[in-house]
N, C-alpha and C positions, 0 to 999 in steps of 0.2 A: 858408611860415613855420609853425612848430609852435606850437600853443596850449599854454599852461602851465596845467595843471589842478592844483588843490590838494585834497588830502584832509586834512580836519581829523580828527585821530585821538587816541587815547590808547595808551600803551605796553602796557597790560594788557587791551585790548579785542579780543576775538576777532572781532567784527563788522568792526572796523577792518582787521584782518589779512585777512579774507575779501574786503573791498572792494579793498584794495591788490592782492591776488593776482589778482582778477578783472580789474583794470585792467592789470596786468602781462601777463596772458594775451592781452588784446585788443591790447596794445601790440606783441605779436609780429606781428600782422597789420597794424596801423596805425601802425607805428613812425615814419613820416614825418609824422604828423598831430599828435602831442601828446607832452608830457613830463609827468611826475607829480612834484609836490612834496608830501611828507608832512609835516604840521606837527602836533606834539604840543601840543594846546591846554593841557595842564597846565603847560607852560612859558611860556604867554602868558596872564596873568590876564584881559586884555580879551577874548580869544577865548573863554576858559572862561566868562566872564560872559555873553557873547552867545549861545553855542551850548549850554552846559551839557551835558545828557544826550542831545542830539540827534546825537551823533557815532556813527558816522562820517558826515561830510558831504562830498560831492564838489562842488567849486566851479569855475566857469569865471569867473575874476575875482571879482566880487561876486555872480554869479548861481548860485543853488543848482541843481544838476542832479538830485541825489537825496540821500537820507540813509538811514541804517541798512543798506540793501542796495543793491548796484549795480543800477541800472535800465538795462540794456543798450540798450533802445529809446530812452529819453530821452537817453542818452549819445550814441548814433549820430546822433540828430536834432540835438542841440546842436552836434555837430561836422560835421553835414551829410554823414555817411558813407553813409547809406542802407543798402541791401542787399536 
């Protein structure tokens, strides 16, 4: 079963674009492990109030994996991918 990961993002955020691109690159190798849901927090006032300027944030459910930059080591550990 694939994990659903969420990227909290903004449409004008280059760090958000970088994180999504990094996850998409990893997904080419680990396509059977996860799917990515990108959520623009500016469209969700409660998320914007909670996360503010901490975007991008990569979440596994309610658990933060990393923010600002993709931490590939934490990502792999969270998904138990090793390497």
